[in-house]
N, C-alpha and C positions, 0 to 999 in steps of 0.2 A: 320584753324588749332588749335588745342585745346591746351590751355596754360597749363604750367607745374602745375599752382595753381589749375587750375579745375581738372587735373588729381589726384593730391594729395587729394582733397576734394572727388573725387568719390572712390577713394582707401580708405579714411577714412570711409566713408559712409558704403561701402561694409564691412569693418572691423568691424564696430559697430553692424551692422546686424547680422553678422556671430556670433559675440561674445553673441549676446542677444538670438539667436537661440540656439546657444551651451549651454549656461546657463539655457535654458528653459529645453532643451532637458535632461541634467544633473539633474536639478530639479525633473522633472517629474520621471526619473529613479529612484533617490534617493526615492521618495516617494511612487513610485508604488510598490504594495505588491504582491508577487508571489501568484498563486492559492493556496487557501486552500483546503485540503482533507476534505470534510463533511461527508465522510461516516464513520459510526462508525464500530469499528473493532469487530471480531466476537466474541471475549471473553464478549465484553458488551452486543452483541445482546443476547448471550446465557445467560448470568447473567440475563438479563432482562426477558427472557422467563421463567427462572428458578424463578423468583420472581413474575411473574404474570403480567409482565409490556410489553405491545406490543409497540415496539420502531418503528413500521412502520410510514415512512415518505411519505404522499402522498401531494395532492394539498392542500392548504390552507383550502378551503372548507371541503374537505375529513377529514383532521385534527380536524377540528372545529366539524364537526359532529360525529366522533368518540369519541374525548374526551367529548363533551356533554353527550353522551350515556354512557360513563364510570363515569360521575358526577350523572347522574339521577340514576343509578343501584347502587349508593352509595359505589363505589368502591375508593371514594378518601379519602385522609387524609387532614383535615385542617392545613393550615400554622401556625395558632395560636396555634396549638399542637406541633409545631417543633421550634427547634432553628437553625438559620443559623450562622455558625460560621467556619471561615478559609475556605471558599468556600464549606462547606459541610452543609447538612441538617441533623440534628439529632433529636430524640425524647427529648424532653424537660424533661420528666419525669424520663428517666432512662439513656440519652445520648446515646442509641443505634444509629447505623447508619441507616437512613431510606432509604428504597427502596419502590417504590409504586407510585401512582399517587398523586400529590400534587394539591391542590385546595385552592384559596382564594375566599372570598364572598363578596357581597354587604351586607348592612346591613339588607335587606329583604330576605336574604339566596340564592338569585340567584347567579350563579357563576361568578366571576371576572377574575379569572385565573386558568387555567388547564395545569399541565405539568407533564411529565414524570421524574421520578428520580431514579437513579439505584447507589447503594452504595453512597448516599449522593450526587451526582452530576446530574445536570440537563443533560439528554441525549434525543435525538430525539425531535419531535416536542413540542411545547407549544403555547397556545393561549392567548390573553387577549380579554375580551368579553365586550360590552356595556351592560347596564342593560335589554336590550330587546334580549339579547343573540346573536345580531349582531356581526361580527368579527371586534375588533379593530386593534389587532397585531396579527400577525403570524410570528413564527420564529422557527429555528432549532437550537438545542443545541448539544455541542460535548464536553464532560469532564468539563461540568460546563459553557463553553463559547459558547455565540451566534455565530454562524457561517453560511456561505451560505446565502441565501436570507432571508431578513426580510422585511417584509410589514407591513404598518399602514395606516388605513383607518380612513376618517371623519364618523360621526355619520350617515350621507346621504349615505354611501356606496362608496364615491369617494375616489380613493386612494390618500393618504396624502403623502406617503414616500416610496420609494423602494430603497433598498441598498444591496449590496453584502458585507457580512461581512467577513473580511479577517484577521483576528487576531489582536493580540495586537498592539497597536502604541506606539512608544518611548516616544510620548507626552501625553500619557493618553488614555483610550478608545481604540477603535478598528480603524484600517485602514478598509476603505470602497471604494468601487468602484461602477460604473454603477448606480450613485446617480440620481433618479428622484423624483422632489419634487413639491408640489402644494400649493398654497395660494389662499386664496378667497378675491379678492379685487373689488370694483365697480361693485358689482352684477354678477361676473363671476369668474371661476378658472382659474388661471394663472400656467402654467406647466414649470417647468425648469429643464433641463438635467445639472448636475453639475459635471459630470465627477468622480473625485477621491476626497477623504478627510478624514475625520475623525469623529467618532461619539462616543459620550460617554454619558451613561445614567445619569440620575438625580434622585434624591428621592423627596418625597413630600415637603422638604425644600429646595430644589434646590441644594442640595450637592451632591458631586460625590465621588466614589472610583477610584483610578489610574487604577485599571481593572474592566472592567465590570462585570466579572466573581465574583467579590467581592461584587455586590450589588445583594441582595436577590432578586429573580423574582418578588414576589409579592410587593417589595418596589420600583421598578421602576415606576416613574410616568411621565416620558417624557426623551427627550434627548436634548443635545446640538449637533449641527451640524456645521462642519467646512469643507470648500471645496478649492482645491488647484488652486491657480492662478499662474500667471507670477511670482510675486513678494512675493509669500509666502501664507499662508493660510488666507482664509477670512471667517469670521462669517456669516453662514446662519441663525441660530437661536441659542440664549443662553438659550432657554426654549421653548420647542416644544408645551407647553400647551398655548402658546400664539398666536399659529397660529390658527386662527377660521376658521370654515366651513360656508355654506350656513345656515341660519336659519333654524333650525329643532323644528318643532311644534309637539311634541310627548311627551305626559304625562309620559310615562314609563321612557323616556330618563331624562326628568327632575326630576322624583321622586328617580333615582338612582345616581343622579350626585353627591349627597354628600357622596356617599359610598366609 
């Protein structure tokens, strides 16, 4: 026959487990972000076409190829000739709002960043490149904000990070989901699926803006990444630049590393 004390203990355990599960579900529901509509509205698409900016969003390799073609055809405007203020790109010389293809380059003139801008705001695809023109970061933008899938690669082409950008986080940066991250340790890559969390862009000095959209694309040097756990958010990295890849012996990569 089961004693009264044993029954009380069993009931207590069930209550604790139920409370923990309930708390976990509440936490997940609080931090989970609703789906974000990544589609550009028709007015933006028409305005882009009017200004000669193709906002077509394809696969990352397609966006890379198309934007490199725009750069090689001399259709880009250098970020050095623009000012980024209050989330808008304007011409430094006359403060007219900029529409067109934005580019930032390495010291040797090779493209580092190429993006589409309409009425001062990032719209559609943008790419960040390594000095050999291979893809470093692919992201999609809507009204100046990174939305939808963002990918980052190591210099050897291995995926470093994949996240789904889901809009502004109340804690700064953006809410993210479907996080896949890789690190290189002991001669091999380790892959981690981190669920949901928060990603905040950092600049060259490691500083941040509360809104990712307030950091100019060409000033983004890396990211901070946090992932959701049972007891709150945990730090994956406070500076993604410290996440190393397998050794890459490529003179072009090395020559452009200080650009």
